[in-house]
N, C-alpha and C positions, 0 to 999 in steps of 0.2 A: 704231264710233259707230252704224252702222245697226242692228246687232243689238239693243242695249238700247233705243235711241231710237226705232226704227221697227218692226223685225220683231216683237219681243215685244209691242209695243203694238198692232200690227195684228192680233194674236191675242187679247189680253185684252179690249180695249175692245168689239170685236164680240161676244165671249162674254157680257160683262156687259150688253150691250144686247140680246142675243138675236137678233142679225142675221147671225151666222155661218152660212153655208150648211151644212146637214147633212141631206141627203135621208132621209126616213123617220123622222125624230125628232120627237116631240111636245115642242115647246119649252116647253110649259106645265109640264113636269117639270123644267126647268132652274131650280133654286132660286137660282142665282147671277145669272140674267138679270133684274136689278132696275132697270137704268137705262133705263126706258121711261116714256113718257107724262110726267106731271107731275114724277116723280122726276128724269128726265133733264133736263127743262127747268129745274127748280130747281137742279140740280147745275151746269148750264151757267152760270146766273146767279151761283152761288157762285164758280165759277172766275174769271169776269170781274170780280167784286167784289174779288178778291185784288190786282188790279193796283196800286192805290195803296200797298200795303204792301210790295211787292217793290222793293228798292233798284235804282237805275239800273245798278249794277254787275252785276246778274243778267242783263243783256241783255234780250231781248224777253220781255215777260210773256206768259203763255198767254192766248189769246183764248177767247171762249165756244165750247167744243167743239160745242155744239148747232148753232151757225151756221157755224163755220169749220173744223171738223176735216177736212172733205173738200175744202177749197179752199186748199191751200198752207200747211198747218200745218207750221211749221219744227221741225227737230230740237231746237233749244234750247227751243222752246215745250213739246215733249213732255217734255224732261228736267225743266224747271221744274214742269210739270204732274204727271207721274207720280212722279218721284223727288224732287221738292221739296215741293210742297204736297199731294201725293196722300194720304199717310197721315192728314193732318188732315181733308181734305175727304171722303174715302171712309169715315171712321169713322161708324158709325151709319147709313150708306147701304147698304154691302155687308153681307151676313150676317157675323157675327163670325168663323166659320171661314174664309170666303173672304177677309176683310180680313186676318186674321193670316197666311194663306198669302201674300197679296200683299206684306205687310210684309217677309217673308223675302227676296223678290226685291229690294225697295228696299234693304234692308240690304246684300246682297251687291253690288249695282251701285254703291252709294255708295262702298264700299271700292275697287272696281275703278277708279273714276273718279279716285282720288287719284294724285298724282305720286309721293309717298313712301309706300310701303306696307311694313309690317313683315312678317316671316315669320308671326307670330301672326295678323295681320290677313288674310293670304292664306289661312291655314288656316280662319279663321272664315268668310271669304267663300265658300270652297269648300264647307264644310259647309252653309251656308245655301242656296246655289244647288242643290246636290245634293238637299237636303231638299225644296226648292221643286219640283224636277222630279218627285221621287217622289210628293209630295202632289198634283201636277198630274194624275198618272195616276189616283189614287184619287178625286179630287174631280170632275174634269171628264169624261174619257172613260171612266173606270172599266173600262178594258180590254175594252170592248164592241165587237164588230165594227161595229155600226151607228154608232158614234161615231168611226170612223177619220178623217173629215174634221177632227176636232178635234186630230189629232196633227200637229204641225208640227215641222220640223227645228230651228227656233229654240229650242224648249223644251228641247232637249238640248244644242244647241251652246253656249248660254250657260254651261253648267257647265264648259266648257273654258277660260273666261277666266282664272281664277286660275292654271292651269298655264301659260298663255301669258305671264302676268306673270313667272313664274319663268324661262321660257326667253328672253323677249325684252325684259322690263322693263314698266313700267306702260303701259297702253294709250294714255294721252294722249300718250306720247312717240313711238309708231310707228303708231298706228291711222289710220283714215281722217280723223280730225279734222285732221291736218296737211295731208292731200291736199285736203280740201274747202276749207280755209282758203286754200291756194295757188290753187285754181281760182277761188274767189271774188275774191281779190285781183287776179289777172290779168284776170278777166272784167270787173271794174269799170274797167279801163284801156282797154277797147275801147269807142269812142264812135261808130263808124260801123256801121250795120246791114247794109251790103252786104259780101259776102265775109267773114263773121265768122271763119272758121277761118284764112284768110290773115292777117287783121288780128291775131288772137290769136297767131299765130306770130311776127309782127313785134314785137308788144308783148312777148312772152316773150324774144325775142333782145335787144331793147333793155334789158329788165330785167337779163338776164344780163350784158350789157356794163356796166351801171351798177354791178352787184354786184362785178364784177371790178375796176373802177376804184376803187371804195370800199375794196376789200381792199388795193390798192396804195397808196392815199392815204387813210388813215383819217380825216384831218381834214375830208374832204368830207362825212362823215356828220353830219347835224345832231344836236345834243345834245337828245334828247327828254326828258332828265331835268332840263333847265334850270329853275330856279325862276321862277315868275311874279313880277311886281312886288309887293313887300311881303311875300313869303313868308319864313318863318323855318325854317331847317333845324335840326331837333332832334337829328340823328344817327340812325344805325341805320335809315334809310329813312323816318323820321317827319318830316313837314313841316306846319307851321301855314300855313294859307291864309286870305286875306282873304275876307270883310269883317272889319274890325278895329275894336274900340271905341276911338276915339282918346283919349277921356277916361276916366280911372279912375273907377269908380263904387263907391259904398259898398253893401255887402250886409249883410243882417241875417237873423235867424231860423235856420232849419235849414241854409241855405246857408253862413252865416258859421260856424256850429258845425262843419260838415264841413271848411271850410277850416282852422279852428283845429286840428282833429285831424290834418289833413294836415301842417301846419306843425310840430306837436309832434314829428314824426319828425326834424326838422332843427334845431330850436331849443328852448330850455328856457322862454323867457318866454311869457306869455299876452298876446295883443294885444286890446285893448278894441274896436278898429275894424279892419274888413277892407275894403280897396279893391282892386278887380280890373279888368283889361281883358278884355272878351269877344273871342273869335275864333269865326268861323262854321264853319270846316272844318279837318280834319286829314287829310292824305294818309298812308295806311299803307304799310308795305313791300310789300304785294302790289299796290299801285297803286290801290286803292279809296279812296274819299273818304267819311269819316264826317262827318256834319253835326250841328250842335247845334240844339236847339229854339229857341235865341235868334233865329236867322234863318229856320230852316225853317218855323216856325209863322207867319211873316209872308208866306209865298208866296201869290200870288193865282191861280196857274195851277191849274186844276181837274185837270189831268192830272199834277200833281207826284207824285213817289213818295218815300216815307219812307226816309231813309238815316241815321237817328240811332240805330238799334238795333245794338248791338255785342256781341261776345263778348269777355270779359275774362278774363285769367289771374289767379289769386288762390289763397288758401288752400284753396278748395273746387274747385280746378282751373279750372272755367269758371263764369261767371255771365252771364245775359242781362240787358242793361241798356238803358235809354233815356237817351241823353246829353242832359242839361239845358243845360250850358254847357261850352265849352272856354275856358280862361282862364289868364292869368298874373297873378301878384300885383304890385300897385303899392304897396309898403310901404317905409317907411323902415328901413334896415338889414336888408333882407330876406335871409335865408340863401340860399345857392346851391342852391335846390331846383328841380327841373324843373317846367315848366308842368303843370297838372292838368286833369282833366275832372270835372265834377259829374254824377253819374249817379243814376238811380232804379232800384232793383233790382226784378226780378220775383221771385215766389216760386220755390221749388225745384219742378222738374217732378213731376207726379203719378207716383209709383213704379209703381202698378198699370198705368197706360196704357203706361208705358215698357216694362214687362215683357211685356205683351200684344203690343206692336208690335215686339218684338225691338230696342228702342232707337231706333226710327225716328220716334216721336211723343213730343215733350217738350212737354207742355201745362202752362202756368203761370198763376197768378193775377196780375193787375196789382199792382204794389207800392203801398205807402202813400205819398201825395204828400209827406209830410214825411220820408220815409226816404231822405235824400240822403247820398251818399258821395263824397268827393273821392279820385280815384285818379291815379296817374302815367299820363300819356298813353301811355307805352310799354308799358303793360299791356294796351292794346287790341289784340286779335289779328285781328279781322276784322269786316266789316259783315254783319249778318244781317237776316233779316225776322222780325217777330213778328206773326203773322196772327191776327185775332180769330176765335173760333168759340164757338158757344153749344151746349154739349153736356151730356149726363148722364154722369157718371162711372160706371164699373162699380159695381153694387150701390148706386146712389144714384138717387132718384126726382126730385130737384129739379135742373133745368138750371142751369149756371153759365156766366157770361161769362168766358171764359179766352182765352189767347193761346198759339199753338203755334209753336215755333221752326222756321225754315227756313234752311238754309245752301245757298249756291249749289252745285249739282251740278257737279263738275269745277272747283272753285275753283283748284286748282293749275295748271289750263291757263292761267289768267291769269298766274300767276307764271312759268310756262315761257315764255310768249310775251312777257314784258315789258310786260304790259297796264298802261296808265295811264288812269284815268278822266278824261274831259274836265272841266276845272274851269270849268264854265259854269252856266247856269241849269238848274234841274231840269226834267224833261220836263213 
């Protein structure tokens, strides 16, 4: 965890800011040191502005690095910053060769953070990280004696991570993530400031005794998967959660058309009227909660975070969508069809940017408001973030208002740990 989340970033960010100590070097010749002055200030504001677009399941959103990067910046903040939103925010800020080189690192680390990794993915990650290290030598210290301070062990050590996956399994299963989580859990149980280590020892012993007792009497373990009041289990780990529209409401226009198309897969007749019940949330098998615009847009908390962008399986493998409504039908003689979600689709990602970024930056145009599609709720794979950015595409002069996709780094850590997002108000 420390290698990609802290050590590598302790090297790259000072390089880009031009603050890394390198005696005898004229830093004005560092063409990569662009995060200075107003550029660094604007970049910090851009990072802070992303917070409302990151779902609560992403954990702590990165704070403004200009103000907070030297005051307790957490590992999860670094992960969300550099390996999540970084490719989108650093585009058109870093010089293009530097940005493309950085995207190779992001590509490799994103693969290593998975719990399930194929042999082909391990090979791809290894090639990307080895290429990143080789290009680091040519771009930054250029094998000059005067730039020896730019040589860090972490730049080479990270190339060994794919081999460790082969020998020991995915890093999320055996790395410091598990140790840090245990330390944090036990530390939160210590409530007295005096004799902290003695108290920590007693807390640990008590926890071990409780674990042994629960192993002998499993019924003592509370059922954390118990459904809240009013929830509906759809099977396969999908659960509808309230708020619920008690009265069926008639819908028209593009929404009704989408429902009719959905019902046509289960019945032959065409229905002149469509009535539905809205639901506000659905819990996914990975424990995250996808929310619908029906209730999320009514929130009054300024610190609320968007959780209605989802990744969906389909004929084109995946699509990025904005959930408009989660609903079940209230129709006479309704066929036994599963509840559905009304979604609005984004455009396909720009292929040029995807190629330049080694697949780490998927930038899409917002969908047409009337382009509504009804899908089976069980086709929703995960909650993602769609972050707005105003950029010029390669070989274009006119900026466009677009959105780039962000998936939670280390999403499978949540699956491994049995993570369940709290079913409460948004932050």
